[in-house]
C-alpha positions as CSV (number, residue, x, y, z in Angstrom):
1,M,11.4,15.8,-43.3
2,T,12.1,17.4,-39.9
3,D,14.4,20.4,-39.6
4,A,17.1,18.2,-38.1
5,T,16.9,15.9,-41.1
6,I,17.2,18.8,-43.5
7,L,20.2,20.2,-41.7
8,L,22.1,16.9,-41.5
9,S,21.4,16.0,-45.1
10,S,22.4,19.5,-46.4
11,A,25.7,19.3,-44.6
12,L,26.6,16.5,-47.0
13,A,24.5,17.6,-50.0
14,L,26.1,20.9,-50.7
15,P,29.7,19.6,-50.9
16,G,28.4,16.7,-52.9
17,V,26.5,18.8,-55.4
18,L,29.5,21.2,-55.8
19,L,31.7,18.2,-56.4
20,L,29.4,17.0,-59.2
21,F,29.6,20.5,-60.8
22,C,33.4,20.0,-60.9
23,L,32.7,17.6,-63.8
24,F,32.1,20.7,-66.0
25,P,35.4,22.4,-66.8
26,S,33.8,25.9,-67.2
27,V,32.4,25.6,-63.7
28,R,35.4,23.8,-62.2
29,V,37.7,26.8,-62.8
30,Q,35.4,29.0,-60.7
31,M,35.0,26.4,-57.9
32,P,37.5,27.9,-55.4
33,K,35.1,30.7,-54.8
34,F,32.1,28.5,-54.4
35,A,33.9,25.9,-52.2
36,V,34.1,28.5,-49.4
37,I,30.3,28.2,-48.8
38,A,30.3,24.4,-48.9
39,P,30.9,24.0,-45.1
40,V,28.1,26.4,-44.1
41,P,25.3,23.8,-43.9
42,A,27.5,21.7,-41.7
43,L,28.1,24.6,-39.3
44,A,24.3,25.2,-39.3
45,A,23.7,21.6,-38.5
46,A,26.1,21.7,-35.6
47,C,24.5,24.9,-34.2
48,F,20.8,24.3,-34.8
49,A,20.1,20.6,-35.3
50,G,19.5,20.2,-31.6
51,R,20.6,17.4,-29.2
52,D,21.0,13.9,-30.7
53,P,19.3,14.5,-34.1
54,S,19.2,11.7,-36.6
55,A,18.3,11.0,-40.2
56,V,18.0,7.9,-42.4
57,F,18.3,7.9,-46.1
58,A,17.5,4.5,-47.7
59,A,17.6,3.2,-51.3
60,H,17.0,-0.4,-52.4
61,F,20.7,-1.1,-52.5
62,F,22.1,1.2,-49.7
63,Q,21.1,3.0,-46.5
64,V,22.8,5.9,-44.8
65,D,22.2,6.6,-41.2
66,L,23.2,10.0,-39.9
67,A,23.3,11.2,-36.3
68,L,24.9,14.0,-34.3
69,D,25.7,13.6,-30.6
70,I,27.5,16.0,-28.3
71,A,31.0,14.7,-29.4
72,G,30.0,14.9,-33.0
73,T,28.6,18.4,-32.6
74,L,31.8,19.7,-31.1
75,L,34.0,18.3,-33.8
76,L,31.7,19.2,-36.7
77,A,31.3,22.8,-35.6
78,A,35.1,23.3,-35.3
79,A,35.8,21.4,-38.5
80,A,33.2,23.5,-40.4
81,I,34.7,26.8,-39.2
82,L,38.2,25.7,-40.2
83,W,37.0,24.5,-43.6
84,I,35.4,28.0,-44.2
85,C,38.4,30.0,-43.1
86,A,40.9,27.7,-44.9
87,G,38.7,27.8,-47.9
88,L,38.9,31.6,-48.0
89,Y,42.7,31.3,-47.7
90,A,42.8,28.7,-50.5
91,A,40.6,30.9,-52.8
92,T,43.1,33.7,-52.5
93,E,46.2,31.6,-52.7
94,M,45.0,29.4,-55.6
95,R,43.6,32.4,-57.6
96,S,46.6,32.7,-59.8
97,T,47.7,29.1,-59.9
98,R,47.2,26.4,-62.5
99,N,44.8,23.6,-61.8
100,A,42.9,25.5,-59.1
101,G,39.7,23.8,-60.2
102,N,41.2,20.4,-59.8
103,F,42.4,21.3,-56.3
104,S,38.9,22.4,-55.4
105,A,37.6,19.0,-56.5
106,W,40.0,17.2,-54.2
107,W,39.1,19.8,-51.5
108,L,35.4,19.1,-51.7
109,T,36.0,15.3,-51.7
110,A,38.1,15.6,-48.5
111,M,35.5,17.8,-47.0
112,L,32.6,15.5,-47.8
113,G,34.5,12.6,-46.3
114,N,35.3,14.6,-43.2
115,F,31.7,15.7,-42.5
116,G,30.4,12.3,-43.3
117,V,32.7,10.5,-40.9
118,V,31.6,12.7,-38.1
119,M,27.9,12.3,-38.8
120,S,27.7,8.6,-39.8
121,A,25.7,6.4,-37.5
122,D,26.2,3.1,-39.3
123,I,29.3,1.1,-40.0
124,A,29.0,1.0,-43.8
125,S,28.5,4.7,-44.2
126,F,31.4,5.5,-41.7
127,Y,33.8,3.3,-43.7
128,L,32.6,4.8,-47.0
129,F,33.1,8.4,-45.9
130,L,36.5,7.5,-44.3
131,A,37.7,6.2,-47.7
132,V,36.3,9.3,-49.5
133,G,38.2,11.6,-47.1
134,T,41.4,9.6,-47.7
135,I,41.1,10.0,-51.5
136,G,40.5,13.7,-51.2
137,A,43.4,14.2,-48.8
138,Y,45.7,12.2,-51.2
139,G,44.8,14.5,-54.1
140,M,45.3,17.7,-52.1
141,I,48.8,16.5,-50.9
142,M,49.8,15.6,-54.5
143,H,48.4,18.9,-56.0
144,T,51.7,20.7,-56.6
145,M,53.3,17.6,-58.2
146,T,56.7,18.4,-56.8
147,P,59.0,15.5,-55.9
148,D,58.3,16.1,-52.2
149,A,54.6,16.2,-52.9
150,R,54.7,12.9,-54.9
151,R,56.7,11.2,-52.2
152,A,54.5,12.5,-49.4
153,S,51.3,11.5,-51.2
154,V,52.5,8.0,-52.0
155,T,53.6,7.5,-48.4
156,Y,50.3,8.9,-47.1
157,I,48.1,6.7,-49.2
158,G,50.2,3.6,-48.3
159,F,49.8,4.2,-44.6
160,A,46.1,5.2,-45.1
161,L,45.3,1.9,-46.8
162,A,47.2,0.0,-44.1
163,G,45.1,1.8,-41.5
164,E,41.9,1.2,-43.3
165,A,42.7,-2.5,-43.8
166,S,43.0,-2.8,-40.0
167,I,39.8,-0.8,-39.5
168,L,38.0,-3.0,-42.0
169,I,39.0,-6.2,-40.1
170,G,37.8,-4.6,-36.9
171,L,34.5,-3.5,-38.4
172,V,33.8,-6.9,-39.8
173,L,34.4,-8.5,-36.4
174,L,32.3,-5.8,-34.9
175,A,29.4,-6.3,-37.2
176,A,29.5,-10.1,-36.6
177,A,29.1,-9.5,-32.9
178,S,26.2,-7.1,-33.4
179,P,22.8,-8.3,-32.1
180,D,20.6,-9.1,-35.0
181,H,23.5,-8.1,-37.2
182,S,22.6,-4.5,-36.9
183,L,25.0,-2.1,-38.7
184,L,24.2,0.8,-36.4
185,I,27.4,1.8,-34.6
186,R,25.8,2.1,-31.2
187,D,24.2,-1.4,-31.4
188,A,27.4,-3.0,-32.7
189,V,29.6,-1.5,-30.0
190,A,27.1,-2.5,-27.3
191,G,27.2,-6.1,-28.5
192,L,31.0,-6.2,-28.1
193,S,30.6,-6.9,-24.3
194,T,29.5,-10.5,-25.1
195,S,31.8,-11.1,-28.0
196,P,34.5,-13.7,-27.6
197,W,36.6,-11.5,-30.0
198,R,36.1,-8.3,-28.0
199,D,39.8,-7.5,-27.4
200,L,40.9,-8.6,-30.9
201,T,38.2,-6.4,-32.4
202,V,39.1,-3.4,-30.3
203,A,42.8,-3.9,-31.0
204,F,42.3,-3.9,-34.8
205,L,40.2,-0.7,-34.5
206,A,42.6,1.0,-32.2
207,L,45.5,0.1,-34.5
208,G,43.8,1.5,-37.5
209,F,42.5,4.7,-35.9
210,G,45.9,5.1,-34.2
211,L,47.5,5.1,-37.6
212,K,45.0,7.7,-38.8
213,I,46.0,10.1,-36.0
214,G,49.7,9.5,-36.4
215,L,50.6,7.7,-33.3
216,V,54.2,6.5,-33.0
217,P,55.5,4.4,-34.8
218,L,52.8,4.8,-37.4
219,H,53.3,8.5,-37.8
220,I,55.7,8.4,-40.7
221,W,53.2,9.9,-43.2
222,M,52.3,12.9,-41.1
223,P,55.5,15.1,-41.2
224,L,56.0,14.3,-44.9
225,A,52.4,15.2,-45.8
226,Y,52.0,18.3,-43.7
227,T,55.4,19.7,-44.9
228,A,54.8,19.0,-48.6
229,A,51.2,20.0,-48.9
230,P,50.0,23.5,-49.7
231,I,49.2,25.6,-46.7
232,P,45.4,25.4,-46.8
233,T,45.7,21.6,-47.3
234,A,48.0,21.3,-44.3
235,A,45.6,23.4,-42.2
236,V,42.5,21.2,-42.9
237,L,44.5,17.9,-42.7
238,S,46.1,18.7,-39.4
239,G,43.0,20.4,-37.9
240,A,39.9,18.7,-39.3
241,A,40.7,15.6,-41.4
242,V,43.0,13.9,-38.8
243,K,40.1,14.0,-36.4
244,A,38.5,11.1,-38.4
245,G,40.7,8.9,-36.3
246,V,39.6,10.7,-33.1
247,I,35.9,10.4,-33.8
248,G,36.6,6.7,-34.8
249,L,38.1,6.0,-31.4
250,I,35.3,7.8,-29.7
251,R,32.6,6.0,-31.7
252,F,34.0,2.5,-31.7
253,M,35.8,2.0,-28.4
254,P,33.5,0.1,-25.9
255,F,33.9,2.4,-23.0
256,D,31.0,0.9,-21.1
257,A,32.4,-2.6,-21.2
258,G,36.1,-1.5,-21.2
259,S,39.2,-3.3,-22.3
260,V,42.1,-3.2,-19.9
261,N,44.7,-4.7,-22.3
262,V,43.9,-2.5,-25.3
263,G,43.2,0.6,-23.2
264,T,46.5,0.3,-21.4
265,G,48.4,-0.3,-24.6
266,L,46.7,2.7,-26.3
267,A,47.5,4.9,-23.3
268,M,51.2,3.9,-23.3
269,V,51.5,4.5,-27.1
270,G,49.9,7.9,-26.5
271,I,52.4,8.8,-23.8
272,V,55.3,7.8,-26.1
273,S,53.8,9.8,-29.0
274,T,53.3,12.9,-26.8
275,F,56.9,13.2,-25.8
276,Y,58.3,11.9,-29.1
277,G,56.6,14.7,-31.0
278,V,58.2,17.3,-28.8
279,A,61.7,15.7,-28.8
280,V,61.9,15.4,-32.5
281,G,60.0,18.6,-33.3
282,I,62.5,20.9,-31.6
283,T,65.2,19.6,-33.9
284,R,63.3,20.8,-37.0
285,A,63.6,24.2,-38.7
286,N,60.6,24.3,-41.1
287,P,57.6,25.7,-39.2
288,K,55.2,23.3,-41.0
289,T,57.3,20.3,-39.9
290,I,57.4,21.5,-36.3
291,L,53.6,21.8,-36.4
292,A,53.4,18.2,-37.8
293,Y,55.3,16.9,-34.9
294,S,53.2,19.0,-32.6
295,S,50.2,17.2,-34.0
296,I,51.8,13.8,-33.2
297,S,52.2,15.0,-29.7
298,Q,48.7,16.4,-29.3
299,M,47.1,13.3,-30.8
300,G,49.2,11.3,-28.3
301,V,47.5,13.2,-25.5
302,I,44.0,12.3,-26.9
303,A,45.1,8.7,-27.3
304,T,46.3,8.6,-23.7
305,L,43.0,10.0,-22.5
306,I,40.9,7.5,-24.6
307,G,43.2,4.7,-23.5
308,I,42.6,5.6,-19.8
309,G,38.8,5.7,-20.4
310,L,38.9,2.3,-22.2
311,A,41.0,0.7,-19.5
312,T,38.8,2.0,-16.7
313,A,35.5,1.6,-18.5
314,N,34.7,5.3,-18.2
315,A,32.5,6.6,-21.0
316,G,32.8,10.2,-19.9
317,V,36.2,10.5,-21.7
318,A,34.4,10.6,-25.1
319,I,33.1,14.2,-24.6
320,A,36.3,15.3,-23.0
321,A,38.3,13.9,-25.9
322,A,36.0,15.6,-28.4
323,F,36.3,18.9,-26.6
324,Y,40.1,18.7,-26.6
325,G,40.1,17.6,-30.2
326,A,37.8,20.5,-31.3
327,H,40.1,23.0,-29.7
328,H,43.1,21.4,-31.5
329,V,41.1,21.6,-34.9
330,L,41.1,25.4,-34.8
331,V,44.4,26.1,-33.1
332,K,46.5,23.8,-35.3
333,G,44.6,24.8,-38.5
334,G,45.1,28.4,-37.6
335,L,48.8,28.0,-36.9
336,F,49.4,26.5,-40.3
337,L,47.7,29.5,-41.9
338,A,50.0,31.7,-39.9
339,A,53.0,29.7,-41.1
340,G,51.9,30.3,-44.7
341,I,51.7,34.1,-44.2
342,G,54.9,34.5,-42.1
343,V,55.8,37.8,-40.5
344,S,57.6,39.5,-43.4
345,D,55.1,42.3,-43.7
346,R,56.6,44.9,-41.4
347,R,53.3,46.8,-41.1
348,N,51.1,43.8,-40.4
349,G,53.6,41.3,-39.1
350,W,52.3,41.7,-35.6
351,L,48.9,40.6,-36.8
352,V,50.5,37.2,-37.4
353,F,53.1,37.0,-34.7
354,V,51.0,38.1,-31.7
355,P,47.9,35.9,-32.3
356,A,50.3,33.0,-33.2
357,A,52.1,33.4,-29.9
358,I,48.7,33.4,-28.0
359,L,47.6,30.2,-29.8
360,A,50.9,28.6,-29.1
361,F,50.5,29.3,-25.4
362,A,46.8,28.2,-25.6
363,L,47.8,24.8,-26.9
364,A,49.8,24.4,-23.7
365,G,46.8,25.5,-21.6
366,L,47.3,29.2,-21.0
367,P,44.6,30.3,-18.5
368,F,41.5,32.0,-19.9
369,T,42.1,30.6,-23.4
370,G,40.3,27.7,-25.1
371,G,43.3,25.5,-24.4
372,Y,42.9,26.0,-20.7
373,L,39.4,24.7,-20.9
374,A,40.5,21.8,-23.0
375,K,43.1,20.9,-20.3
376,E,40.5,21.2,-17.6
377,A,38.1,18.9,-19.5
378,V,40.6,16.0,-19.4
379,K,41.9,16.6,-15.9
380,P,39.1,14.7,-14.1
381,F,39.8,11.6,-16.1
382,I,43.6,11.7,-15.8
383,G,43.4,12.0,-12.0
384,E,46.4,12.2,-9.7
385,G,49.7,10.3,-9.6
386,A,51.7,9.4,-12.7
387,F,49.1,10.5,-15.2
388,A,48.9,13.9,-13.5
389,I,52.7,14.2,-13.9
390,F,52.3,13.2,-17.5
391,A,49.8,16.0,-18.1
392,A,52.1,18.6,-16.5
393,L,55.1,17.5,-18.5
394,S,53.0,17.4,-21.6
395,A,52.0,21.0,-21.1
396,A,55.7,22.0,-20.5
397,G,56.8,20.1,-23.6
398,T,54.0,21.7,-25.7
399,T,55.1,25.2,-24.5
400,L,58.7,24.3,-25.5
401,L,57.8,23.1,-28.9
402,M,55.3,25.8,-29.8
403,L,57.7,28.6,-28.7
404,F,60.3,27.0,-31.0
405,F,57.6,27.2,-33.7
406,V,57.1,30.9,-33.0
407,T,60.8,31.6,-33.2
408,R,60.9,29.9,-36.6
409,L,57.7,31.6,-37.9
410,G,59.6,34.3,-39.8
411,S,61.2,31.7,-42.1
412,A,57.7,30.8,-43.3
413,S,57.3,34.0,-45.2
414,H,56.2,33.7,-48.8
415,D,57.6,37.1,-49.7
416,P,61.1,38.1,-48.5
417,R,60.6,41.7,-49.7
418,G,58.2,42.4,-46.9
419,T,55.3,43.5,-49.1
420,P,51.8,43.8,-47.5
421,T,49.9,40.6,-46.9
422,A,46.8,40.1,-49.0
423,S,43.6,40.5,-46.9
424,G,42.4,37.3,-48.4
425,L,45.1,35.5,-46.4
426,L,45.2,37.7,-43.3
427,V,41.4,37.8,-42.6
428,P,41.0,34.0,-42.6
429,W,44.0,33.6,-40.3
430,L,42.7,36.2,-37.8
431,A,39.2,34.7,-38.0
432,T,40.5,31.2,-37.2
433,A,42.6,32.6,-34.3
434,F,39.6,34.4,-32.9
435,F,37.4,31.3,-33.1
436,A,40.2,29.1,-31.6
437,I,40.1,31.3,-28.5
438,T,36.3,31.8,-28.2
439,I,34.6,28.7,-29.5
440,P,35.6,26.5,-26.5
441,W,34.0,29.0,-24.1
442,L,30.9,29.2,-26.3
443,S,30.6,25.4,-26.4
444,L,31.1,25.0,-22.7
445,S,27.3,24.5,-22.2
446,L,27.5,21.3,-24.2
447,T,29.5,19.5,-21.6
448,D,29.2,19.0,-17.8
449,A,32.9,18.1,-17.5
450,I,34.1,21.5,-16.5
451,P,32.4,23.3,-13.5
452,I,33.0,27.0,-13.9
453,S,33.8,27.5,-10.2
454,E,36.7,25.0,-10.4
455,V,38.0,26.5,-13.7
456,N,38.6,29.8,-12.1
457,S,40.1,28.5,-8.9
458,I,43.6,29.7,-7.9
459,A,44.8,26.1,-7.6
460,D,43.7,25.3,-11.2
461,L,45.2,28.5,-12.5
462,W,48.5,27.8,-10.9
463,S,48.5,24.1,-12.1
464,A,48.1,25.5,-15.6
465,I,50.7,28.2,-15.4
466,W,53.7,26.5,-13.9
467,P,54.3,24.0,-16.7
468,I,54.1,26.9,-19.2
469,L,56.7,28.8,-17.1
470,I,59.0,25.8,-17.2
471,G,58.7,25.4,-21.0
472,S,59.2,29.1,-21.5
473,G,62.2,29.1,-19.3
474,L,63.9,26.3,-21.3
475,V,63.3,28.3,-24.5
476,A,64.7,31.4,-22.9
477,L,67.8,29.5,-21.8
478,W,68.2,28.1,-25.3
479,L,67.9,31.5,-27.0
480,N,70.4,33.0,-24.5
481,Q,72.9,30.2,-25.3
482,K,72.6,31.1,-28.9
483,R,73.3,34.8,-28.4
484,Q,76.2,34.5,-25.8
485,P,79.7,34.6,-27.2
486,R,81.8,31.5,-26.3
487,E,85.0,32.3,-24.4
488,I,86.0,28.7,-24.0
489,D,85.3,25.7,-26.2
490,V,83.3,23.7,-23.7
491,A,80.0,22.2,-24.6
492,S,77.2,23.5,-22.4
493,A,74.2,21.4,-21.2
494,A,72.1,23.0,-24.0
495,D,74.7,22.0,-26.6
496,I,74.8,18.5,-25.4
497,F,71.0,18.3,-25.3
498,R,70.7,19.6,-28.9
499,R,73.4,17.2,-30.1
500,V,71.8,14.2,-28.5
501,M,68.4,15.2,-30.0
502,T,70.0,15.6,-33.4
503,I,71.6,12.2,-33.2
504,C,68.2,10.7,-32.1
505,A,66.4,12.5,-34.9
506,S,68.9,11.2,-37.5
507,T,68.4,7.7,-36.2
508,V,64.6,8.1,-36.4
509,E,64.9,9.5,-39.9
510,R,66.9,6.5,-41.1
511,A,64.2,4.2,-39.6
512,E,61.5,6.2,-41.2
513,A,63.3,6.1,-44.6
514,I,63.2,2.3,-44.4
515,L,59.5,2.2,-43.5
516,R,58.6,4.5,-46.4
517,Q,60.0,1.9,-48.8
518,W,57.5,-0.7,-47.6
519,Q,54.4,-1.3,-49.6
520,A,50.9,-0.8,-48.1
521,G,50.4,-4.6,-48.0
522,S,53.6,-5.2,-46.1
523,I,52.6,-2.6,-43.5
524,S,49.2,-4.1,-43.2
525,L,50.7,-7.6,-42.7
526,L,53.1,-6.2,-40.1
527,A,50.2,-4.5,-38.3
528,V,48.0,-7.6,-38.3
529,T,50.9,-9.7,-37.1
530,T,51.7,-7.3,-34.3
531,V,48.1,-7.4,-33.0
532,L,48.0,-11.2,-33.1
533,I,51.3,-11.4,-31.2
534,V,49.9,-9.0,-28.5
535,I,46.7,-11.0,-28.2
536,I,48.6,-14.3,-27.9
537,A,51.0,-12.9,-25.4
538,T,48.2,-11.7,-23.2
539,G,46.6,-15.1,-23.3
540,R,43.4,-13.8,-24.8
């Protein structure tokens, strides 16, 4: 075995072995402490396995091919760091709760699936780990067994199965088009260029992975799951687990051959999701729900980027999307940890509020943060014109939404008496915030998409600052309207805006309530029918 093979295999072996130990009740109750170290081999693989390492593990009935390219390295490193930090948080929070051992079993299952999806190099292994991650996420969401958790977990698994049904159809078509029927992902995707079912295959895959990342209108599960789940669960789901859809789009979209129809459609859905997440998110009061809609918005940005790359046959977007996604892993996961702590501790409240505010601005692209680098990574592919305007408005909307989150952060407090926050909660949060700011700079050497000279140019700095100023100004106006006494009973523009958004949000909620009642099979049938209508309408 080579060093790379050992590193790749250990990244999956340790979570798998710990999961097997959960079969023993006496060990399972102690598992929250051991689960913290489970992601360490994955982090080591991302850091030390080298460029494009691979490993093959074969048995007479099954073969697993693992590989780690630049995109996978970026996402695996960020995911492993978040799993470690969130694991420390979970070990503290679950210490005095019932069924902590059961939670750890679901935790390790989701982790195994997450790492496996990122490293899988063959179609069968990818789908297997995707399903494993789904099962683990379902268990973590359901853990508290409250009515909200039950509803969220059922909704999640229904939509997840619908997405995986669409993905499975796409993978079958993909494997059928593969030369020599190879199950290696790179061979199968390369063979799509000559397939008569190219657009249909890509459409099914894009639909399934789009559901996995919560694109509108397939986002229903995300706000429910993130709001009802325990804090560490919401952190890893929003940060790491949802990136299974991102890595799926990166791995399976035929960027070299391109697909104008599917790429354009994916970009349009991404744009709608980007602004929908902001518009609905600012009407919510629960910080976890606000972060859920922020994730919908940010996944919309990634979908738009990938759609542009697919429509223009530009393979360079893969690394840019992974870089952007890796930053989102740490920022969003960290902000969920901050929401769990709140700012009730008067002595240490600033240790939550100040880093959270920095990360909120970083998500919008504040200069010299990791978010600024992430925005710069995607800029060359978005170009000028309408998509450049979209990027600027997206940054302004992100600023608006995340500052709303910061203003709501105090309501996330677990202890209204303002007692000191346990170090087991505070340290993981601060570590995640630190890595969210620094990791993008440390990983800059992995990509050639961002020339340092351009990153520090005055023009780039200003293009990053002015959307943030606009978003901040809108929040300042809103806060000022809240504080000013009303001398006359005349609705201001801010009042009208809030009322319109509330009406829109109520309409959306009614539509979402209807969709939640549908069974997974009905959703799958609707998804398949929609794709077929699109293909027929385009004459393909």
